[in-house]
C-alpha positions as CSV (number, residue, x, y, z in Angstrom):
1,P,218.1,-154.7,127.1
2,L,221.8,-154.8,127.9
3,L,223.8,-151.6,127.3
4,P,226.5,-151.8,124.7
5,D,230.0,-152.3,125.9
6,K,231.6,-148.8,125.7
7,E,234.7,-149.6,127.7
8,P,237.9,-149.1,125.7
9,A,239.8,-152.3,124.7
10,K,242.8,-153.2,127.0
11,T,244.6,-155.6,124.7
12,L,245.5,-155.7,121.1
13,Y,243.3,-158.8,120.4
14,E,240.3,-157.1,122.2
15,A,240.7,-153.9,120.1
16,C,240.7,-156.0,116.9
17,A,237.7,-158.1,117.9
18,K,235.7,-154.9,119.0
19,N,236.7,-152.9,115.9
20,D,238.2,-150.2,118.1
21,P,240.8,-148.3,116.1
22,T,241.2,-145.6,118.8
23,S,242.2,-148.1,121.4
24,L,244.4,-150.1,119.0
25,R,246.3,-146.9,118.1
26,R,246.9,-146.2,121.8
27,I,248.1,-149.8,122.4
28,L,250.5,-149.7,119.5
29,E,251.9,-146.3,120.6
30,R,252.6,-147.5,124.1
31,G,254.3,-150.7,122.6
32,V,253.4,-154.4,122.7
33,T,255.3,-157.6,123.1
34,K,255.4,-160.6,120.8
35,E,253.0,-162.5,123.1
36,E,250.5,-159.6,123.1
37,A,250.7,-159.2,119.3
38,M,250.1,-162.9,118.7
39,E,247.4,-163.5,121.4
40,L,245.2,-166.3,120.1
41,D,241.5,-167.2,120.7
42,I,240.0,-170.7,121.1
43,N,240.2,-171.2,117.3
44,G,243.9,-170.3,117.1
45,R,243.3,-166.9,115.4
46,N,245.2,-163.8,116.3
47,G,243.7,-160.2,116.2
48,L,244.6,-159.6,112.6
49,M,242.8,-162.8,111.4
50,V,239.7,-161.9,113.4
51,A,239.7,-158.4,111.9
52,V,240.1,-159.7,108.4
53,G,237.4,-162.3,108.9
54,K,234.9,-159.7,110.0
55,G,235.9,-157.1,107.4
56,F,237.3,-154.5,109.8
57,I,239.3,-152.5,107.2
58,D,240.5,-149.8,109.6
59,I,242.0,-152.4,111.9
60,V,243.8,-154.2,109.1
61,T,245.3,-151.0,107.7
62,M,246.5,-150.1,111.2
63,L,248.1,-153.4,112.2
64,H,250.6,-153.3,109.3
65,M,252.6,-151.0,111.6
66,C,253.3,-153.9,114.0
67,P,256.0,-156.2,112.6
68,L,255.5,-158.6,115.5
69,I,252.4,-160.1,113.9
70,D,253.0,-163.2,111.8
71,I,251.0,-162.6,108.6
72,N,251.3,-166.3,107.6
73,H,250.1,-167.7,110.9
74,Q,247.5,-170.6,110.5
75,D,244.6,-171.2,112.8
76,N,243.3,-174.6,114.0
77,D,241.8,-175.2,110.5
78,G,244.9,-174.2,108.7
79,N,243.6,-170.9,107.4
80,T,245.7,-167.7,107.2
81,A,244.6,-164.0,107.1
82,L,245.1,-164.1,103.3
83,M,242.8,-167.1,103.0
84,F,240.1,-165.3,105.0
85,A,240.3,-162.2,102.7
86,A,240.4,-164.3,99.5
87,Q,237.3,-166.4,100.1
88,A,235.1,-164.0,102.0
89,G,231.9,-162.9,100.2
90,M,231.6,-159.1,100.5
91,S,233.2,-156.6,98.1
92,G,235.2,-154.9,100.9
93,F,237.3,-158.0,101.3
94,V,239.0,-157.3,98.0
95,T,240.3,-154.1,99.5
96,I,241.6,-156.0,102.5
97,L,243.2,-158.6,100.2
98,N,245.0,-155.9,98.1
99,Y,246.2,-154.1,101.3
100,I,247.6,-157.3,102.8
101,I,249.6,-158.3,99.7
102,N,250.9,-154.7,99.2
103,Y,251.7,-153.6,102.7
104,Y,252.4,-156.7,104.8
105,S,255.9,-158.1,104.2
106,G,256.6,-161.7,103.8
107,V,253.1,-162.8,102.6
108,D,253.3,-166.4,101.4
109,T,250.5,-167.1,98.8
110,E,251.4,-170.8,98.7
111,V,250.6,-171.7,102.3
112,R,248.2,-174.7,102.3
113,D,245.5,-175.9,104.7
114,P,245.3,-179.6,105.7
115,R,243.5,-180.4,102.4
116,G,246.2,-178.7,100.4
117,F,244.1,-175.7,99.4
118,T,245.9,-172.4,98.8
119,A,244.3,-168.9,99.1
120,L,244.0,-168.8,95.3
121,I,242.1,-172.2,95.1
122,K,239.8,-171.1,97.9
123,A,239.0,-167.8,96.1
124,G,238.2,-169.8,93.0
125,L,236.0,-172.3,94.9
126,Q,234.0,-169.3,96.2
127,G,233.8,-167.6,92.8
128,R,235.6,-164.4,93.9
129,E,236.7,-163.1,90.6
130,E,238.5,-160.0,91.9
131,C,240.4,-161.9,94.5
132,V,241.5,-164.5,92.0
133,S,242.7,-161.8,89.6
134,A,244.6,-160.0,92.5
135,L,246.3,-163.2,93.6
136,I,247.3,-164.3,90.1
137,M,248.8,-160.9,89.3
138,H,250.6,-160.9,92.6
139,G,252.4,-164.1,91.6
140,A,250.3,-166.9,93.1
141,D,250.8,-170.3,91.5
142,M,247.7,-171.0,89.4
143,Y,248.9,-174.5,88.6
144,A,249.1,-175.7,92.2
145,V,247.0,-178.8,93.0
146,D,245.4,-179.8,96.3
147,L,246.7,-182.8,98.3
148,V,243.4,-184.8,98.4
149,Q,242.1,-185.0,94.9
150,G,245.0,-183.5,93.0
151,R,242.8,-180.8,91.3
152,S,244.1,-177.4,90.1
153,L,242.5,-174.0,90.3
154,K,240.7,-174.4,86.9
155,D,239.5,-177.9,87.8
156,W,237.8,-176.7,91.0
157,I,236.3,-173.7,89.3
158,L,234.7,-175.8,86.6
159,R,233.5,-178.3,89.2
160,T,231.8,-175.5,91.1
161,G,230.4,-173.8,88.0
162,G,232.4,-170.6,88.2
163,F,232.4,-170.0,84.5
164,E,232.7,-166.2,84.9
165,T,235.9,-166.7,86.9
166,I,237.3,-169.0,84.2
167,K,236.5,-166.3,81.6
168,R,238.4,-163.8,83.8
169,I,241.4,-166.0,84.0
170,R,241.5,-166.5,80.2
171,R,241.4,-162.8,79.7
172,L,244.3,-162.4,82.1
173,Q,246.3,-165.1,80.2
174,A,245.6,-163.3,76.9
175,H,247.2,-160.2,78.4
176,P,249.6,-161.4,81.0
177,V,251.4,-158.1,81.5
178,A,249.7,-155.0,82.8
179,E,251.6,-152.7,80.5
180,Q,249.6,-149.6,81.4
181,F,251.4,-149.5,84.7
182,C,254.7,-149.1,83.0
183,D,256.5,-145.8,82.0
184,S,256.9,-147.1,78.5
185,Y,253.1,-147.4,78.0
186,I,251.8,-145.4,75.0
187,P,248.3,-144.0,75.6
188,E,247.4,-143.9,71.9
189,W,245.0,-146.6,70.6
190,P,247.0,-148.5,68.0
191,E,243.9,-149.4,65.9
192,L,242.6,-145.9,65.7
193,K,244.6,-144.9,62.6
194,Q,243.4,-147.9,60.7
195,L,239.7,-147.4,61.6
196,V,239.9,-143.7,60.7
197,A,241.5,-144.4,57.4
198,K,238.9,-147.0,56.6
199,A,236.0,-144.7,57.5
200,T,237.4,-141.7,55.6
201,A,238.4,-143.7,52.5
202,N,236.6,-143.0,49.2
203,K,234.0,-145.6,48.4
204,T,232.5,-146.5,45.0
205,A,228.8,-146.4,44.4
206,S,228.5,-150.2,44.7
207,Q,230.3,-150.1,48.0
208,K,228.0,-147.4,49.3
209,L,224.9,-149.3,48.2
210,R,226.2,-152.5,49.8
211,Q,226.9,-150.7,53.0
212,R,223.4,-149.2,53.1
213,L,221.8,-152.6,52.5
214,K,223.9,-154.1,55.2
215,D,223.0,-151.3,57.7
216,S,219.3,-151.6,56.9
217,L,219.0,-155.4,57.0
218,S,221.4,-156.2,59.9
219,F,220.2,-156.3,63.5
220,S,222.2,-155.0,66.4
221,F,222.3,-157.1,69.5
222,P,224.1,-156.3,72.8
223,Q,227.5,-158.0,72.9
224,D,230.5,-158.2,75.2
225,P,233.4,-155.7,74.5
226,Q,235.9,-156.9,72.0
227,D,239.5,-157.7,73.1
228,N,241.8,-154.8,72.4
229,G,238.7,-152.8,71.4
230,V,237.8,-149.3,72.4
231,M,236.5,-150.3,75.9
232,D,239.7,-152.2,76.7
233,H,241.6,-149.1,75.6
234,M,239.5,-146.8,77.8
235,V,240.0,-149.0,80.8
236,R,243.8,-149.1,80.3
237,M,244.0,-145.3,79.8
238,T,241.9,-144.4,82.8
239,T,243.7,-146.8,85.2
240,G,247.3,-146.6,83.8
241,I,250.3,-144.6,85.0
242,H,249.7,-141.8,82.4
243,S,246.1,-141.3,83.5
244,P,245.7,-137.7,84.9
245,M,243.9,-138.9,88.0
246,V,246.5,-141.6,88.7
247,A,249.4,-139.3,88.0
248,T,248.1,-136.6,90.4
249,G,247.2,-139.1,93.2
250,C,250.1,-141.5,93.3
251,R,253.2,-142.9,91.6
252,P,254.3,-146.6,91.5
253,L,257.6,-147.6,93.2
254,C,258.5,-149.8,90.3
255,P,257.5,-148.1,87.0
256,S,259.7,-150.3,84.9
257,S,258.3,-153.5,86.3
258,P,254.5,-153.8,85.7
259,P,252.5,-156.7,87.3
260,E,252.7,-159.9,85.4
261,I,251.2,-163.4,85.7
262,G,253.6,-165.7,87.6
263,K,255.9,-162.9,88.7
264,R,256.3,-162.5,92.5
265,R,255.3,-159.0,93.6
266,F,257.0,-157.5,96.6
267,A,255.3,-155.4,99.3
268,V,256.4,-151.9,100.1
269,P,258.3,-152.8,103.3
270,E,260.2,-155.5,101.3
271,L,261.2,-152.9,98.8
272,L,262.4,-150.6,101.6
273,E,264.5,-153.4,103.1
274,K,266.4,-153.8,99.8
275,H,266.5,-150.2,98.8
276,S,266.7,-146.9,100.7
277,S,264.1,-144.2,100.2
278,K,266.6,-142.1,98.4
279,E,267.3,-144.9,95.9
280,L,263.6,-145.4,95.4
281,E,263.2,-141.7,94.6
282,E,266.2,-141.5,92.2
283,S,266.2,-144.9,90.5
284,T,263.9,-147.4,89.1
285,V,263.4,-150.7,91.0
286,S,262.5,-153.8,89.0
287,H,260.8,-157.0,90.1
288,T,262.0,-160.3,88.8
289,K,261.0,-163.8,89.7
290,G,262.0,-164.0,93.3
291,S,264.3,-161.0,93.5
292,I,264.4,-157.2,93.4
293,T,266.9,-155.4,91.2
294,S,267.7,-151.7,90.6
295,V,268.2,-150.5,87.0
296,S,269.3,-147.2,85.4
297,P,267.9,-144.0,86.9
298,T,264.9,-142.3,85.4
299,P,263.8,-138.7,85.7
300,V,261.6,-139.1,88.7
301,S,260.9,-136.2,91.0
302,A,262.1,-136.4,94.6
303,A,258.5,-135.9,95.8
304,S,257.3,-139.0,93.9
305,V,257.9,-141.3,96.9
306,S,257.7,-139.8,100.3
307,L,258.0,-141.9,103.4
308,T,257.5,-141.0,107.1
309,S,258.5,-142.5,110.4
310,C,255.6,-144.3,112.1
311,C,257.0,-143.6,115.6
312,Q,258.3,-140.3,116.7
313,N,259.8,-141.7,120.0
314,S,261.7,-144.8,118.9
315,E,262.8,-145.7,122.4
316,R,259.3,-145.7,123.8
317,R,257.9,-147.7,120.9
318,E,260.8,-150.1,120.4
319,S,258.6,-153.1,121.0
320,V,256.4,-152.1,118.1
321,T,259.1,-151.1,115.7
322,P,262.3,-153.1,116.6
323,G,265.5,-151.9,115.1
324,G,264.1,-148.4,114.3
325,M,262.2,-149.7,111.3
326,K,260.6,-146.9,109.4
327,S,257.0,-147.0,108.3
328,Y,256.3,-148.0,104.8
329,I,253.1,-145.9,104.5
330,P,253.5,-143.0,102.0
331,R,253.0,-139.5,103.5
332,S,249.8,-139.2,101.4
333,M,248.3,-142.1,103.4
334,A,249.4,-141.0,106.8
335,H,246.2,-139.3,107.7
336,R,243.5,-140.9,105.8
337,N,240.4,-143.1,105.7
338,S,241.5,-146.6,105.0
339,I,239.5,-146.8,101.8
340,F,239.8,-143.3,100.4
341,P,243.4,-142.0,101.2
342,S,243.8,-138.3,101.4
343,G,246.4,-135.8,102.5
344,C,248.7,-134.7,99.6
345,I,246.1,-133.0,97.5
346,P,247.4,-131.0,94.6
347,K,246.7,-127.2,94.8
348,I,244.3,-125.9,92.2
349,E,244.3,-122.1,91.5
350,V,241.0,-120.6,90.5
351,T,241.1,-117.3,88.6
352,K,238.3,-115.2,87.3
353,S,237.8,-115.0,83.6
354,G,238.6,-111.6,82.0
355,E,235.6,-111.9,79.7
356,P,232.1,-111.1,81.0
357,T,229.7,-113.9,81.5
358,P,227.6,-114.4,78.4
359,K,224.0,-113.6,78.8
360,K,221.5,-116.4,78.5
361,E,219.9,-116.4,75.2
362,K,216.1,-116.3,75.0
363,K,214.5,-119.5,73.9
364,K,213.5,-119.4,70.3
365,K,210.1,-120.7,69.3
366,M,210.2,-124.2,67.9
367,R,209.1,-124.5,64.4
368,K,206.6,-127.1,63.3
369,G,208.0,-130.4,62.3
370,Y,210.9,-130.3,64.9
371,L,211.1,-132.3,68.1
372,E,210.4,-130.4,71.3
373,P,211.8,-131.2,74.7
374,P,209.3,-132.9,77.0
375,V,207.5,-130.9,79.7
376,W,207.5,-132.8,83.0
377,K,204.4,-132.9,85.2
378,Y,206.3,-131.7,88.3
379,K,207.6,-128.7,86.3
380,E,204.1,-127.9,85.1
381,A,202.8,-128.0,88.7
382,K,205.7,-125.8,89.9
383,E,205.0,-123.2,87.2
384,E,201.3,-123.3,88.0
385,K,202.0,-122.6,91.7
386,K,204.2,-119.7,90.7
387,R,201.5,-118.2,88.5
388,E,198.9,-118.6,91.3
389,K,201.3,-116.9,93.8
390,K,201.9,-114.0,91.4
391,Q,198.2,-113.6,90.8
392,Q,197.4,-113.5,94.5
393,E,200.1,-110.9,95.0
394,K,198.6,-108.7,92.2
395,E,195.1,-109.0,93.7
396,K,196.4,-108.0,97.1
397,E,198.1,-104.9,95.6
398,Q,195.0,-103.9,93.8
399,Q,192.9,-104.3,97.0
400,K,195.4,-102.0,98.9
401,K,195.2,-99.4,96.1
402,S,191.5,-99.5,96.0
403,K,191.3,-99.1,99.8
404,G,193.7,-96.2,99.7
405,S,191.7,-94.4,97.0
406,K,188.4,-94.8,99.1
407,R,190.1,-93.3,102.1
408,S,191.3,-90.3,100.2
409,S,187.8,-89.6,98.7
410,S,186.2,-89.8,102.2
411,H,188.6,-87.3,103.7
412,K,187.7,-84.9,100.9
C-alpha cells in the first residue's frame, strides 16, 4: 500500500484540498498574491470552494483572514461557496454556512447559476431546513424564481416533497423578527399570569365535577408544541440575549437590530468598515434594508466587543491584509477550535462553605404499601461479591488466630 502524503502543502490551494491548517497558516503569514489566493482547479473552483464542498471547517474559518479571495466566485457550473454550503447534506455544513454569512464580507445571496437557482432555492431543493432558515433570516429573497421554469422557493419545495421545510418557513413567517436577540426583549412569559390565575381561581362544585369527568374520559396523545407555548418560550429564553449562557459567552454587535425576514444582515467586517471598534463598543449599530446606521448610545461595557489585529507585522503580510485591515475575529475566538470557540472564559471563584457537610441519613425501612426503588441485577452481583470477599477475609483471620494459638500451646 502507498504511504500517505505527509509533505506539507506548498500553495494555498493545496493546503485547502489536503485539509492542512498548519501549512495554510504558514502560507497566510508569509503573504500571498491575488493569483495564489484565487488559484483554480479544472472545475474552476478555488481553495475556499474546495474546502467548503468537503466540509473542512478549520480551513473555512482560517481563510476569512485573506481578503483576496472572492467569496462570490462561480465555478464552471455556476456554483459559489455559499451554494456548496447551502445544499450539502451533513450537519456540519450549517456551521460553515453561518460562518460564511457572518464573517465573510460582501456575500451575495442572490447569485444565480445558469438555471437561475440561488443558494436558497438549492437549499430548499435538497431539504436543508437549517440552511433555508439561516439564509432567510440573513435576508435572502424567498420570492426569487428560477430562469427556466419560473418557480419560487416554495414551488420547488412542494415539488420535491419537502413538507417539513415548508412548515419551518411558515413558522418563520409567523414570527418574522427574532426579538429574543434584542436588548428590549422581556424574558417573562406573557401568558403565565393568565394561566396561573385560571388554575388558582375558585371553582364551583359543578365545574370541579366537569373537570374530573373531562380528565378521566379524555385521552392524551403526543402532539407538536403550540405556537407561543411554553416550549417556544423556553427556546427563546435559552437562546436569547438575556440567557445566562449567552450573556457570559458573547454579546451581539447590533443589539437594537435583531434578525428579521427580508432584512439584509451585514457581516462583522462590513460593520467594521462602517464603524470603528470604539463606536461599536460605545454605541448601538442598527441594520436596515441595505444600510447600516448608528443610533443613540447604550450602556455597553468596553469589553463587550474586543477586536485584535490578525497580523503583527503589517509590512511583511501586506499581501494578505492590504491597507492594514484589522481582523474581524473577536479576541474570544482568536485561539479556538473552529466549532467550539474558547479563550475569554469568565473567572469563577470557589469558596468553601462555613457550615459542615451534613451527614448522610440512614435509610429508613420502607413500610408496607409503599413503592420501593428497584434493585438492579448488577448491583446485587456487586454486593454479593463484596460479601464473599469479606467472608474470605474473616476466614483467613480466624485461621491465622487458630495457628497462633496452636503454636503458643506447643511451646508451653
